[in-house]
Backbone of each chain as ProteinMPNN parsed JSONL, in Angstrom:
{"seq_chain_A": "DVKVTQSSRYLVKRTGEKVFLECVQDMDHENMFWYRQDPGLGLRLIYFSYDVKMKEKGDIPEGYSVSREKKERFSLILESASTNQTSMYLCASSYHRGPNVMPYFGPGTRLTVT", "coords_chain_A": {"N_chain_A": [[115.814, 37.749, 266.279], [119.355, 39.114, 265.377], [120.251, 40.885, 268.177], [121.506, 44.971, 269.578], [122.118, 46.266, 271.593], [122.604, 49.465, 272.875], [123.445, 51.985, 275.774], [122.999, 54.533, 276.085], [120.415, 56.838, 274.449], [120.753, 58.801, 274.687], [122.971, 61.767, 275.272], [124.819, 63.829, 277.289], [127.219, 65.625, 278.166], [130.269, 67.677, 279.523], [133.091, 70.043, 277.797], [135.8, 67.869, 278.456], [134.506, 66.484, 280.174], [135.383, 62.559, 281.483], [134.24, 60.18, 279.661], [132.3, 57.559, 278.474], [130.692, 55.37, 276.851], [128.635, 52.098, 276.098], [127.755, 49.148, 274.324], [126.582, 46.47, 273.627], [125.805, 43.641, 272.324], [124.07, 40.245, 271.422], [123.813, 38.367, 269.561], [126.391, 36.29, 269.428], [127.738, 37.916, 267.929], [131.741, 38.045, 266.254], [133.118, 40.65, 265.38], [132.825, 43.628, 266.519], [131.717, 47.089, 266.157], [133.132, 50.67, 265.615], [131.009, 53.59, 264.7], [130.873, 56.527, 264.53], [128.437, 59.143, 263.23], [128.22, 62.049, 261.23], [126.668, 65.108, 260.315], [126.517, 65.131, 256.37], [129.221, 64.067, 256.396], [128.072, 61.088, 256.604], [129.828, 58.298, 258.1], [131.363, 56.787, 260.03], [134.543, 54.943, 260.355], [135.975, 55.134, 264.001], [136.824, 52.66, 266.148], [137.83, 49.567, 266.358], [136.854, 46.013, 267.024], [138.03, 42.15, 266.639], [138.35, 40.167, 268.222], [138.129, 39.363, 271.671], [139.402, 41.722, 273.811], [140.906, 42.34, 271.711], [141.833, 44.778, 269.76], [141.219, 47.698, 266.683], [142.314, 50.263, 265.627], [140.437, 52.373, 263.776], [139.078, 55.049, 260.929], [139.46, 57.512, 262.375], [140.451, 57.698, 265.765], [141.719, 58.988, 267.422], [141.615, 61.438, 271.097], [139.852, 58.448, 271.276], [139.259, 56.007, 273.188], [138.853, 51.995, 273.057], [137.294, 49.628, 275.348], [136.723, 45.532, 275.332], [136.23, 43.42, 276.921], [133.966, 41.616, 277.204], [133.032, 38.761, 274.773], [130.419, 39.756, 274.502], [130.133, 42.516, 275.152], [131.219, 46.191, 274.43], [132.91, 48.421, 274.426], [132.805, 52.511, 274.135], [135.872, 54.654, 274.517], [135.959, 58.08, 276.319], [138.233, 60.41, 276.596], [138.749, 62.761, 277.488], [136.345, 64.784, 276.871], [135.461, 66.598, 273.942], [134.333, 69.706, 272.331], [134.097, 69.142, 269.205], [133.557, 66.299, 269.295], [130.347, 66.287, 269.471], [127.995, 64.219, 268.33], [126.859, 61.978, 266.432], [126.883, 58.162, 267.201], [127.434, 55.167, 266.829], [127.56, 51.679, 267.366], [127.943, 48.453, 265.913], [127.895, 44.659, 264.894], [129.511, 42.228, 263.762], [129.41, 38.93, 262.465], [132.44, 37.242, 261.744], [133.32, 35.963, 260.046], [131.236, 34.124, 256.771], [128.952, 33.963, 254.743], [126.969, 35.577, 255.912], [128.19, 39.087, 257.638], [127.411, 40.769, 257.464], [127.575, 44.089, 259.245], [125.144, 44.555, 261.871], [123.75, 47.168, 263.189], [122.914, 49.186, 266.633], [120.751, 51.018, 268.475], [121.424, 54.154, 268.813], [123.665, 57.007, 270.616], [122.786, 60.271, 270.888], [125.841, 62.568, 271.744], [126.086, 64.941, 272.644], [128.745, 67.768, 273.771], [129.618, 70.059, 275.857]], "CA_chain_A": [[116.828, 38.898, 264.958], [120.021, 39.935, 266.604], [120.513, 42.365, 268.537], [121.942, 44.955, 269.532], [121.893, 47.669, 272.473], [123.34, 50.61, 273.43], [123.681, 52.483, 276.936], [121.908, 55.95, 276.382], [120.556, 57.959, 273.602], [120.54, 61.127, 274.517], [123.987, 61.616, 276.426], [124.95, 66.313, 277.779], [129.107, 65.354, 278.524], [131.166, 68.927, 279.504], [134.812, 69.517, 277.962], [137.228, 67.266, 279.452], [134.541, 64.594, 281.31], [135.199, 61.087, 280.423], [132.423, 59.566, 278.066], [131.264, 56.031, 278.513], [129.608, 54.369, 275.599], [128.685, 51.353, 275.743], [127.723, 49.155, 272.776], [126.204, 44.913, 273.598], [125.181, 42.686, 271.718], [123.251, 39.414, 272.333], [124.048, 37.281, 268.293], [127.945, 36.165, 269.578], [129.311, 38.179, 267.125], [133.405, 37.855, 266.664], [133.346, 41.379, 265.144], [132.463, 44.766, 266.434], [132.46, 48.495, 265.853], [132.029, 52.203, 266.873], [130.819, 54.369, 263.898], [130.532, 58.585, 264.505], [127.844, 60.177, 261.954], [128.125, 64.068, 261.536], [125.877, 65.14, 258.74], [127.947, 65.64, 254.933], [130.506, 63.026, 256.626], [129.11, 59.784, 256.35], [129.763, 57.01, 258.634], [133.769, 57.036, 259.614], [134.915, 54.47, 261.72], [136.254, 54.877, 265.31], [137.763, 51.789, 266.434], [136.598, 47.676, 265.554], [137.515, 44.285, 266.939], [137.247, 41.285, 265.919], [138.085, 38.916, 269.227], [138.336, 40.479, 272.615], [140.514, 41.686, 274.45], [141.448, 42.801, 270.592], [140.805, 45.891, 269.236], [142.176, 48.616, 265.83], [141.966, 51.522, 265.78], [139.863, 53.165, 261.974], [139.75, 55.737, 260.302], [139.731, 58.723, 262.823], [141.009, 57.08, 266.312], [142.259, 60.033, 268.276], [140.911, 61.252, 270.888], [138.96, 57.682, 271.306], [140.294, 54.631, 273.388], [137.937, 51.286, 273.162], [138.648, 48.042, 275.86], [136.28, 44.395, 274.644], [136.835, 42.542, 278.098], [133.879, 40.608, 277.406], [132.113, 38.817, 273.24], [129.143, 40.909, 273.842], [130.553, 44.645, 274.926], [132.102, 46.894, 272.873], [133.15, 50.206, 274.536], [134.372, 53.579, 273.645], [135.564, 55.703, 275.535], [136.228, 59.442, 275.865], [139.318, 60.138, 277.553], [138.072, 64.106, 277.627], [135.54, 65.119, 275.998], [135.22, 67.656, 273.408], [132.82, 70.131, 271.645], [133.71, 68.639, 268.282], [133.626, 65.164, 269.765], [129.16, 65.552, 269.156], [128.119, 63.498, 267.292], [125.62, 60.677, 266.938], [127.708, 57.47, 267.536], [126.204, 53.894, 266.15], [127.351, 50.589, 267.511], [127.295, 47.792, 265.018], [128.739, 43.98, 265.097], [128.901, 41.189, 262.862], [130.297, 37.528, 261.75], [133.347, 38.003, 261.037], [133.202, 34.846, 258.942], [131.078, 32.957, 256.232], [128.25, 34.539, 253.889], [126.221, 36.73, 256.44], [129.173, 38.711, 257.538], [127.072, 42.045, 257.825], [127.226, 44.72, 260.898], [123.877, 45.205, 261.85], [124.134, 48.612, 264.05], [122.251, 49.727, 267.649], [120.151, 52.708, 268.093], [122.573, 54.704, 268.931], [124.107, 57.318, 271.408], [123.448, 61.202, 270.446], [126.401, 63.176, 272.063], [126.303, 66.854, 272.431], [129.263, 67.999, 274.784], [128.807, 71.806, 275.833]], "C_chain_A": [[118.315, 38.71, 266.183], [119.733, 41.448, 266.645], [120.962, 43.233, 268.58], [122.095, 46.8, 270.209], [123.167, 48.779, 272.607], [122.804, 51.398, 274.564], [122.372, 53.506, 276.807], [121.321, 56.557, 274.961], [120.459, 58.457, 272.924], [121.942, 61.117, 275.462], [124.405, 63.276, 276.043], [125.965, 65.341, 278.507], [129.323, 67.669, 278.48], [132.247, 68.228, 278.812], [135.245, 68.714, 279.111], [136.051, 66.653, 280.491], [135.057, 63.91, 281.039], [134.44, 60.421, 279.952], [132.825, 57.692, 278.335], [130.444, 55.41, 277.235], [129.584, 53.082, 275.391], [127.449, 50.255, 274.893], [127.117, 47.431, 273.788], [124.888, 44.339, 271.961], [125.09, 40.906, 271.673], [123.981, 37.993, 270.563], [125.643, 36.638, 269.314], [128.413, 36.148, 268.363], [131.087, 37.922, 267.161], [133.824, 39.771, 266.451], [132.47, 42.584, 266.339], [133.207, 45.64, 266.334], [131.505, 49.327, 266.561], [132.127, 53.161, 265.312], [130.365, 56.137, 263.624], [129.964, 58.961, 262.847], [127.84, 61.049, 262.281], [127.29, 63.726, 260.02], [126.81, 66.098, 257.781], [128.834, 64.309, 254.988], [130.132, 61.753, 256.832], [129.934, 59.529, 258.194], [131.183, 56.833, 258.608], [133.857, 55.694, 261.371], [136.108, 54.546, 262.491], [137.444, 53.814, 265.481], [136.805, 50.239, 266.044], [138.05, 46.808, 266.004], [136.969, 43.607, 266.968], [137.694, 40.029, 267.158], [138.214, 39.924, 270.845], [139.624, 39.819, 272.639], [141.322, 42.296, 272.568], [141.017, 44.544, 269.438], [141.702, 46.939, 267.697], [142.429, 49.442, 265.526], [141.337, 51.299, 263.803], [140.054, 53.89, 261.617], [139.971, 57.183, 260.544], [139.295, 58.358, 264.465], [141.071, 57.413, 267.744], [141.308, 60.57, 269.316], [139.547, 59.864, 271.49], [139.681, 56.969, 271.49], [138.586, 53.656, 273.41], [138.024, 50.006, 273.887], [137.297, 47.2, 275.554], [136.687, 43.492, 275.622], [136.317, 41.627, 277.78], [133.422, 40.352, 275.686], [131.748, 40.229, 272.9], [129.406, 42.255, 274.325], [131.507, 44.767, 274.726], [132.284, 47.968, 273.894], [133.659, 51.504, 274.444], [134.581, 54.602, 274.937], [136.525, 56.927, 274.608], [136.858, 60.093, 276.048], [139.125, 62.06, 277.938], [137.67, 64.783, 276.559], [135.642, 66.806, 275.078], [134.004, 68.74, 272.513], [133.27, 69.814, 269.929], [133.92, 66.679, 268.226], [131.989, 65.025, 270.372], [129.077, 65.136, 268.525], [126.946, 62.57, 267.633], [127.009, 59.581, 266.674], [127.333, 56.149, 267.641], [128.194, 53.199, 266.143], [127.126, 49.828, 266.555], [128.167, 46.574, 265.835], [128.27, 42.897, 263.99], [129.851, 39.924, 262.712], [132.212, 38.182, 262.053], [133.869, 36.593, 259.57], [131.857, 33.613, 258.238], [130.097, 33.921, 255.622], [127.652, 35.614, 255.045], [127.38, 37.719, 257.174], [128.741, 40.138, 257.411], [126.286, 42.737, 258.183], [125.864, 44.969, 260.535], [124.491, 46.828, 263.658], [122.862, 49.08, 264.826], [121.954, 50.791, 267.785], [120.93, 53.689, 268.015], [122.648, 55.832, 269.641], [123.783, 58.912, 270.976], [123.99, 61.557, 271.221], [126.598, 64.04, 271.939], [127.675, 66.825, 274.265], [129.21, 69.83, 274.666], [129.943, 72.62, 276.039]], "O_chain_A": [[118.309, 38.332, 267.355], [119.366, 42.421, 265.987], [121.442, 43.305, 267.448], [122.147, 47.913, 269.686], [124.38, 48.688, 272.416], [121.592, 51.59, 274.462], [121.221, 53.379, 277.224], [122.301, 56.75, 274.241], [120.274, 58.718, 271.735], [121.904, 60.371, 276.441], [124.345, 63.819, 274.94], [125.617, 64.449, 279.281], [128.796, 68.544, 277.792], [132.569, 67.039, 278.804], [135.085, 68.869, 280.322], [136.457, 66.309, 281.601], [135.639, 64.228, 280.001], [133.712, 60.352, 280.943], [133.868, 57.047, 278.232], [129.26, 55.085, 277.324], [130.388, 52.649, 274.565], [126.278, 50.635, 274.891], [127.491, 47.545, 274.955], [123.928, 44.568, 271.225], [126.139, 40.307, 271.914], [124.512, 36.908, 270.799], [125.269, 36.967, 270.44], [129.051, 35.303, 267.735], [131.588, 37.599, 268.239], [134.67, 40.26, 267.199], [131.471, 42.167, 266.926], [134.437, 45.681, 266.333], [130.477, 49.311, 267.238], [133.238, 53.4, 264.84], [129.716, 56.678, 262.73], [130.573, 59.044, 261.78], [127.552, 61.324, 263.446], [127.241, 62.833, 259.174], [127.464, 67.117, 258.003], [129.132, 63.621, 254.011], [131.006, 60.951, 257.161], [130.361, 60.305, 259.049], [131.97, 56.752, 257.665], [133.509, 55.639, 262.551], [137.181, 54.177, 262.013], [138.613, 53.957, 265.124], [135.664, 49.995, 265.651], [139.251, 46.782, 265.739], [135.758, 43.645, 267.184], [137.287, 38.897, 266.895], [138.384, 41.143, 270.846], [140.327, 38.878, 272.27], [142.504, 42.638, 272.626], [140.121, 44.984, 268.717], [142.929, 46.836, 267.732], [143.246, 49.233, 264.63], [141.666, 50.477, 262.948], [141.263, 54.121, 261.61], [140.398, 57.994, 259.723], [138.119, 58.561, 264.767], [140.771, 56.794, 268.765], [140.13, 60.438, 268.984], [138.498, 60.233, 272.019], [140.649, 56.76, 270.759], [137.497, 54.18, 273.645], [138.711, 49.142, 273.341], [136.377, 48.01, 275.443], [137.545, 42.684, 275.265], [136.975, 40.588, 277.724], [133.363, 41.393, 275.032], [132.054, 41.137, 272.127], [128.777, 43.16, 273.777], [132.499, 44.038, 274.727], [131.156, 48.417, 274.099], [134.858, 51.703, 274.644], [133.884, 55.074, 275.836], [137.159, 57.024, 273.557], [136.324, 61.138, 275.677], [139.628, 62.354, 279.022], [138.303, 65.247, 275.611], [135.858, 67.895, 275.611], [132.899, 68.319, 272.173], [132.51, 70.484, 269.23], [134.338, 66.013, 267.278], [131.761, 64.234, 271.287], [129.927, 65.275, 267.645], [126.307, 62.431, 268.676], [128.013, 59.983, 266.086], [126.807, 55.894, 268.725], [129.252, 53.56, 265.628], [126.098, 50.146, 265.958], [128.857, 46.788, 266.832], [127.155, 42.718, 263.5], [131.063, 40.066, 262.874], [132.783, 39.207, 262.425], [134.569, 36.593, 258.558], [131.522, 32.585, 258.827], [130.395, 35.046, 256.024], [128.119, 36.735, 254.844], [128.021, 36.803, 257.689], [129.689, 40.902, 257.229], [125.067, 42.718, 258.015], [125.408, 45.389, 259.472], [125.279, 47.035, 264.581], [121.846, 49.369, 264.192], [122.658, 51.701, 267.347], [121.115, 54.127, 266.88], [121.493, 56.256, 269.61], [124.851, 59.226, 270.452], [123.334, 61.311, 272.234], [127.396, 64.325, 271.047], [127.556, 66.214, 275.327], [128.887, 70.571, 273.738], [129.824, 73.845, 276.087]]}, "seq_chain_B": "QKEVEQNSGPLSVPEGAIASLNCTYSDRGSQSFFWYRQYSGKSPELIMFIYSNGDKEDGRFTAQLNKASQYVSLLIRDSQPSDSATYLCAVGGAPGGGNKLTFGTGTQLKVEL", "coords_chain_B": {"N_chain_B": [[143.425, 55.406, 249.067], [139.911, 54.801, 250.559], [136.864, 54.546, 249.026], [133.752, 55.399, 248.543], [130.785, 56.629, 246.604], [127.803, 58.71, 246.654], [125.464, 59.84, 245.376], [124.129, 62.529, 246.272], [121.747, 63.485, 246.711], [118.069, 65.774, 247.29], [116.89, 62.92, 245.67], [113.541, 62.837, 244.646], [110.753, 60.483, 243.622], [108.05, 59.678, 242.501], [104.927, 58.137, 244.511], [104.993, 54.717, 242.898], [106.101, 54.2, 241.257], [109.663, 53.597, 240.295], [112.647, 54.377, 241.903], [115.852, 54.548, 241.796], [118.564, 53.882, 242.529], [122.189, 54.821, 242.753], [125.571, 53.647, 242.784], [129.19, 54.033, 243.101], [132.595, 52.657, 243.697], [136.154, 52.615, 244.475], [138.043, 51.216, 244.766], [139.4, 47.766, 243.655], [139.492, 45.857, 245.003], [137.358, 45.074, 246.531], [134.781, 43.282, 248.155], [131.933, 42.302, 248.62], [129.126, 44.041, 249.178], [126.326, 46.505, 250.837], [123.129, 47.474, 251.277], [121.986, 50.236, 252.795], [119.066, 51.379, 255.036], [118.122, 53.699, 256.652], [116.162, 56.179, 258.389], [115.356, 59.322, 259.199], [116.823, 60.336, 262.212], [117.191, 57.403, 263.43], [118.533, 54.79, 263.254], [121.204, 52.668, 260.893], [119.495, 50.686, 259.136], [120.054, 47.119, 258.082], [118.946, 46.037, 254.647], [119.512, 45.253, 251.441], [121.918, 43.241, 250.573], [124.712, 42.259, 248.189], [126.999, 39.733, 246.508], [127.428, 39.271, 244.569], [128.811, 39.21, 240.213], [125.981, 41.064, 238.475], [122.286, 40.621, 239.12], [120.728, 40.865, 242.063], [117.395, 39.456, 244.218], [115.335, 40.926, 246.263], [111.954, 40.944, 247.169], [110.575, 43.757, 247.167], [112.614, 45.317, 245.899], [115.396, 45.736, 244.467], [118.884, 44.59, 244.061], [121.935, 46.022, 242.059], [124.752, 44.386, 240.741], [128.048, 45.383, 239.831], [131.022, 45.16, 238.93], [133.395, 45.841, 237.135], [132.847, 47.376, 236.556], [133.075, 48.541, 239.329], [130.409, 49.592, 239.662], [127.606, 49.514, 242.306], [124.453, 49.231, 242.613], [120.786, 50.338, 243.83], [117.293, 49.052, 242.857], [114.261, 49.749, 243.204], [111.449, 49.073, 243.234], [107.534, 50.593, 242.23], [107.375, 51.999, 244.315], [107.319, 53.735, 247.939], [106.038, 55.72, 249.951], [106.521, 55.416, 252.432], [109.239, 54.632, 251.693], [110.322, 55.907, 251.625], [113.343, 57.686, 252.898], [116.922, 57.531, 253.926], [119.584, 56.141, 252.191], [122.116, 54.052, 252.392], [125.648, 53.4, 251.091], [127.69, 50.346, 250.837], [130.63, 49.5, 251.559], [132.313, 46.525, 251.691], [135.746, 44.827, 252.151], [136.497, 41.456, 251.512], [134.627, 39.147, 252.104], [135.408, 36.968, 254.272], [136.668, 38.383, 255.901], [138.05, 39.745, 258.354], [135.853, 42.84, 257.523], [135.53, 45.172, 257.658], [133.459, 48.482, 256.963], [132.741, 50.333, 254.376], [131.626, 53.672, 254.181], [129.125, 54.533, 251.315], [128.371, 59.177, 251.787], [125.394, 58.538, 251.866], [122.747, 58.968, 249.745], [119.413, 60.64, 249.465], [116.297, 59.808, 249.844], [113.147, 60.445, 248.721], [109.288, 60.254, 248.692], [106.986, 61.107, 247.372], [103.761, 61.443, 247.08]], "CA_chain_B": [[141.995, 56.039, 250.329], [138.985, 54.087, 249.616], [135.799, 56.765, 248.739], [132.837, 55.395, 248.387], [130.486, 57.842, 246.125], [126.579, 58.541, 246.238], [124.403, 62.106, 245.102], [122.928, 63.103, 248.454], [119.836, 63.749, 246.488], [117.384, 64.56, 246.958], [116.113, 62.076, 244.631], [112.293, 62.174, 243.745], [109.628, 59.606, 242.268], [106.618, 59.776, 242.592], [104.761, 56.926, 244.333], [104.385, 53.623, 242.041], [108.056, 54.663, 240.469], [111.037, 53.188, 240.345], [113.895, 54.67, 242.208], [117.06, 53.59, 241.226], [120.59, 55.304, 243.853], [123.445, 55.065, 242.616], [126.955, 53.917, 243.648], [131.058, 53.812, 242.962], [133.746, 52.738, 244.838], [137.402, 53.208, 244.571], [138.845, 50.215, 246.055], [138.981, 47.392, 242.975], [139.138, 44.472, 245.432], [135.932, 45.039, 247.031], [133.957, 41.966, 247.541], [130.648, 42.584, 249.401], [128.07, 45.576, 248.331], [125.678, 46.304, 251.28], [122.726, 48.516, 250.45], [121.322, 49.754, 254.876], [117.926, 52.409, 254.987], [118.294, 55.464, 258.304], [115.459, 56.907, 258.903], [116.035, 60.759, 260.255], [116.766, 60.283, 263.726], [117.487, 56.416, 263.547], [120.465, 54.038, 263.206], [120.648, 52.256, 259.646], [119.105, 48.665, 258.515], [119.794, 46.458, 257.262], [118.077, 45.728, 253.192], [120.116, 44.242, 250.629], [124.176, 43.005, 250.055], [125.464, 41.684, 247.118], [128.449, 40.126, 246.198], [127.989, 38.722, 242.785], [128.095, 40.495, 240.118], [124.337, 40.693, 238.354], [121.106, 41.116, 239.885], [119.545, 40.218, 243.512], [116.268, 40.167, 244.325], [114.522, 40.765, 247.352], [110.867, 41.978, 246.795], [110.524, 44.687, 245.989], [114.211, 45.663, 245.674], [116.659, 44.533, 243.413], [120.998, 45.009, 243.534], [123.142, 45.007, 240.71], [126.534, 44.606, 240.446], [129.07, 45.025, 238.439], [132.355, 43.947, 239.784], [134.187, 45.564, 235.735], [132.664, 49.736, 236.494], [132.979, 50.056, 239.732], [129.56, 49.942, 240.53], [125.729, 48.463, 242.506], [122.281, 50.34, 242.587], [119.756, 49.822, 244.919], [115.921, 50.073, 243.073], [112.702, 49.993, 244.972], [109.464, 49.678, 242.357], [106.499, 49.842, 243.736], [108.237, 52.877, 245.636], [105.714, 54.241, 248.616], [106.123, 57.079, 251.198], [107.023, 54.629, 253.825], [110.139, 54.153, 251.776], [111.257, 57.379, 252.209], [115.302, 57.737, 253.667], [117.692, 58.228, 253.226], [119.815, 55.046, 251.402], [123.713, 54.391, 251.922], [125.725, 52.354, 250.289], [128.749, 50.095, 252.402], [131.9, 48.143, 250.445], [133.753, 46.18, 251.721], [135.981, 43.084, 251.155], [136.13, 39.391, 251.032], [133.462, 37.822, 252.689], [135.785, 35.919, 255.127], [137.737, 39.342, 256.571], [137.395, 41.948, 258.494], [134.357, 43.534, 257.673], [134.744, 47.08, 257.78], [132.688, 48.755, 255.43], [133.598, 51.705, 253.838], [129.977, 53.941, 253.438], [128.602, 56.228, 251.304], [127.323, 59.303, 253.125], [124.203, 58.578, 251.485], [120.793, 58.827, 248.755], [118.36, 61.019, 250.362], [115.035, 59.811, 248.946], [111.677, 61.435, 248.64], [108.298, 59.54, 247.484], [105.61, 61.822, 246.735], [102.494, 61.525, 246.804]], "C_chain_B": [[141.511, 55.606, 249.804], [138.25, 55.367, 249.119], [134.788, 55.208, 248.368], [132.033, 56.567, 248.442], [128.715, 57.839, 245.486], [126.677, 59.885, 245.832], [123.658, 61.722, 246.27], [122.18, 62.789, 248.1], [119.703, 65.468, 246.6], [116.734, 63.982, 246.368], [114.758, 61.62, 245.104], [112.089, 62.004, 243.545], [108.267, 60.011, 242.609], [106.418, 58.452, 242.994], [104.409, 55.858, 243.591], [105.528, 53.504, 241.309], [108.751, 53.851, 240.748], [111.713, 54.127, 240.362], [114.847, 53.947, 242.654], [118.487, 54.664, 242.028], [121.501, 53.957, 243.178], [124.424, 54.084, 243.891], [128.569, 53.454, 243.074], [131.493, 54.014, 243.734], [134.831, 52.721, 244.019], [138.366, 51.522, 244.213], [138.693, 48.572, 244.932], [138.596, 45.641, 244.022], [138.468, 44.305, 246.674], [134.852, 43.564, 246.947], [132.735, 42.122, 247.746], [130.526, 43.841, 249.666], [126.895, 45.352, 249.763], [124.45, 47.291, 251.126], [121.729, 48.895, 252.332], [120.163, 51.456, 254.037], [118.603, 53.232, 256.509], [116.605, 55.933, 257.826], [116.083, 58.04, 259.064], [115.452, 59.689, 261.58], [117.566, 58.5, 263.771], [118.51, 55.6, 262.937], [120.034, 53.507, 261.445], [120.565, 51.047, 259.439], [119.176, 48.728, 257.274], [119.081, 45.912, 255.144], [118.704, 44.314, 252.088], [121.863, 44.049, 250.919], [123.81, 41.917, 249.199], [126.792, 41.055, 246.894], [128.682, 38.999, 245.419], [127.527, 39.219, 241.722], [126.922, 40.5, 239.392], [123.302, 41.555, 239.713], [121.606, 39.971, 241.071], [118.214, 41.32, 243.811], [116.195, 40.225, 245.928], [113.221, 41.408, 247.522], [110.876, 43.076, 246.425], [112.214, 45.889, 245.651], [115.016, 44.811, 245.359], [117.571, 45.587, 243.389], [121.117, 44.465, 242.117], [124.307, 45.604, 241.355], [127.121, 45.468, 239.401], [130.737, 45.261, 237.978], [133.075, 45.837, 238.965], [133.782, 46.801, 235.842], [132.099, 49.727, 237.754], [131.888, 49.612, 239.988], [128.107, 49.177, 241.174], [125.333, 49.295, 242.957], [121.667, 49.51, 243.307], [118.313, 50.001, 243.592], [115.453, 48.846, 244.046], [111.571, 49.98, 243.428], [108.74, 49.557, 243.239], [106.75, 51.6, 244.629], [106.867, 53.8, 246.087], [106.339, 54.788, 249.628], [106.685, 56.167, 252.297], [108.32, 54.838, 253.357], [111.32, 56.176, 251.754], [111.736, 57.77, 253.813], [115.88, 58.007, 253.084], [119.149, 56.329, 253.296], [121.496, 55.106, 251.522], [123.612, 52.826, 251.41], [126.967, 52.388, 250.891], [129.343, 49.014, 251.195], [133.118, 48.482, 250.661], [134.671, 44.587, 251.023], [135.82, 41.819, 251.159], [135.039, 39.719, 252.759], [134.119, 37.618, 253.967], [136.843, 37.498, 256.189], [137.392, 39.998, 256.942], [136.919, 42.195, 258.534], [134.342, 45.224, 257.834], [134.485, 46.871, 256.454], [132.826, 49.708, 254.65], [132.186, 52.13, 252.684], [130.015, 54.461, 252.197], [128.169, 57.347, 252.427], [126.245, 59.112, 252.393], [123.453, 59.579, 249.816], [120.085, 59.21, 250.572], [116.52, 60.553, 249.347], [113.906, 59.647, 249.295], [110.839, 60.637, 247.715], [107.07, 60.597, 247.688], [104.37, 61.041, 246.404], [102.054, 62.554, 245.57]], "O_chain_B": [[141.817, 55.497, 248.617], [138.602, 56.525, 248.895], [135.275, 54.146, 247.982], [132.044, 57.389, 249.359], [128.318, 57.316, 244.445], [127.562, 60.738, 245.894], [122.929, 60.911, 246.842], [121.539, 61.889, 248.643], [120.558, 66.29, 246.271], [115.593, 64.444, 246.365], [114.549, 60.569, 245.709], [112.198, 62.465, 242.409], [107.889, 61.078, 243.092], [107.072, 57.537, 242.493], [103.183, 55.875, 243.478], [105.756, 52.441, 240.731], [108.388, 53.178, 241.713], [111.778, 54.885, 239.395], [114.879, 53.061, 243.508], [118.996, 55.779, 241.915], [121.437, 52.727, 243.165], [124.254, 53.864, 245.09], [128.758, 52.314, 242.65], [131.341, 54.942, 244.528], [134.613, 52.806, 242.811], [139.188, 51.167, 243.368], [137.72, 47.949, 245.357], [137.805, 44.724, 243.801], [138.826, 43.622, 247.634], [134.35, 43.022, 245.962], [132.183, 42.068, 246.647], [131.334, 44.621, 250.17], [126.5, 44.196, 249.916], [124.948, 48.321, 250.671], [121.037, 48.058, 252.914], [120.377, 52.195, 253.076], [119.656, 52.984, 257.097], [116.228, 55.846, 256.657], [117.313, 58.016, 259.1], [114.535, 58.912, 261.845], [118.696, 58.529, 264.258], [119.26, 56.029, 262.061], [118.99, 53.794, 260.858], [121.538, 50.302, 259.548], [118.893, 49.359, 256.255], [118.958, 44.692, 255.249], [118.483, 43.106, 251.999], [122.692, 44.802, 251.43], [122.987, 41.011, 249.327], [127.769, 41.782, 247.07], [129.558, 38.133, 245.423], [126.381, 39.662, 241.653], [126.448, 39.421, 239.748], [123.422, 42.411, 240.589], [122.304, 38.958, 241.113], [117.94, 42.519, 243.787], [116.954, 39.605, 246.673], [113.28, 42.516, 248.057], [111.205, 43.386, 245.28], [112.422, 47.027, 245.231], [115.317, 43.667, 245.702], [117.48, 46.761, 243.032], [120.811, 43.492, 241.427], [124.671, 46.572, 242.022], [126.662, 46.046, 238.415], [131.308, 45.467, 236.907], [133.249, 46.819, 239.687], [134.425, 47.557, 235.114], [131.074, 50.375, 237.966], [132.097, 48.843, 240.926], [127.578, 48.295, 240.498], [125.86, 50.113, 243.711], [121.85, 48.302, 243.46], [118.198, 51.182, 243.267], [115.752, 47.937, 244.82], [111.117, 50.96, 242.838], [108.762, 48.999, 244.337], [106.029, 52.005, 245.541], [105.948, 54.306, 245.442], [107.264, 54.18, 250.167], [107.494, 56.713, 253.047], [109.033, 55.262, 254.266], [112.299, 56.919, 251.832], [111.262, 57.982, 254.929], [115.809, 58.567, 251.99], [119.396, 55.672, 254.307], [122.147, 55.965, 250.927], [122.82, 51.892, 251.29], [127.526, 53.383, 251.354], [128.861, 48.207, 250.4], [134.04, 49.274, 250.463], [134.476, 43.78, 250.114], [134.828, 41.242, 250.715], [134.976, 40.269, 253.858], [133.485, 38.063, 254.924], [137.619, 37.231, 257.107], [136.628, 40.864, 256.516], [136.586, 42.273, 259.717], [133.491, 46.09, 258.037], [134.746, 46.119, 255.515], [133.634, 49.156, 253.902], [131.774, 51.727, 251.597], [131.113, 54.936, 251.904], [127.763, 57.037, 253.547], [126.045, 60.293, 252.109], [123.812, 60.576, 249.189], [120.086, 58.775, 251.724], [115.962, 61.116, 248.405], [113.565, 58.795, 250.116], [111.121, 60.309, 246.562], [106.257, 60.308, 248.566], [104.186, 60.173, 245.551], [100.869, 62.675, 245.26]]}, "name": "protein", "num_of_chains": 2, "seq": "DVKVTQSSRYLVKRTGEKVFLECVQDMDHENMFWYRQDPGLGLRLIYFSYDVKMKEKGDIPEGYSVSREKKERFSLILESASTNQTSMYLCASSYHRGPNVMPYFGPGTRLTVTQKEVEQNSGPLSVPEGAIASLNCTYSDRGSQSFFWYRQYSGKSPELIMFIYSNGDKEDGRFTAQLNKASQYVSLLIRDSQPSDSATYLCAVGGAPGGGNKLTFGTGTQLKVEL"}
């Protein structure tokens, strides 16, 4: 079974703090993704990576950065947390090619910025 | 802007009935289509994927794809209360590249006893 783990299920941070969200997958997937999910807005892609040290902006990258130093790990960084970044953050991973390219999601991190 | 549209619901069906969930997409180049189930407070779980026009069946679930009409649907036969969840439609490009998916906002399904 594919396993995608995220460092925290719940996180509370203060405005202006630097926040790190970690994601690890054990399937040797090339692709990794960070989404945020908000009521009425659905899942929106923040950043994705298709290889180590490679990253591409998604639809809403502003205020975020990412790091992928190892294939299995993809980190999302909020440089200076703001209240509008309060959300559910979902990491996912997938193969890059072949028939089984569907993303598998981690359990999510619910981040509250006060 | 690529868009994936779903009726937000809630869609209410009695136990044992067929639930029909629909999704339309705007990008004609889309080639991979997925259905995820999401229980409240949980992360999305993949339940079906389809790449070719027609029907694909897996147990009580059937995915239907019509690329000409840019339409994909999910049928759930013999609906159970445990099927009550939000169903997300996701659409992507060719299976060989990128794999960025665009998600709909989901349809809430309620299966009533």
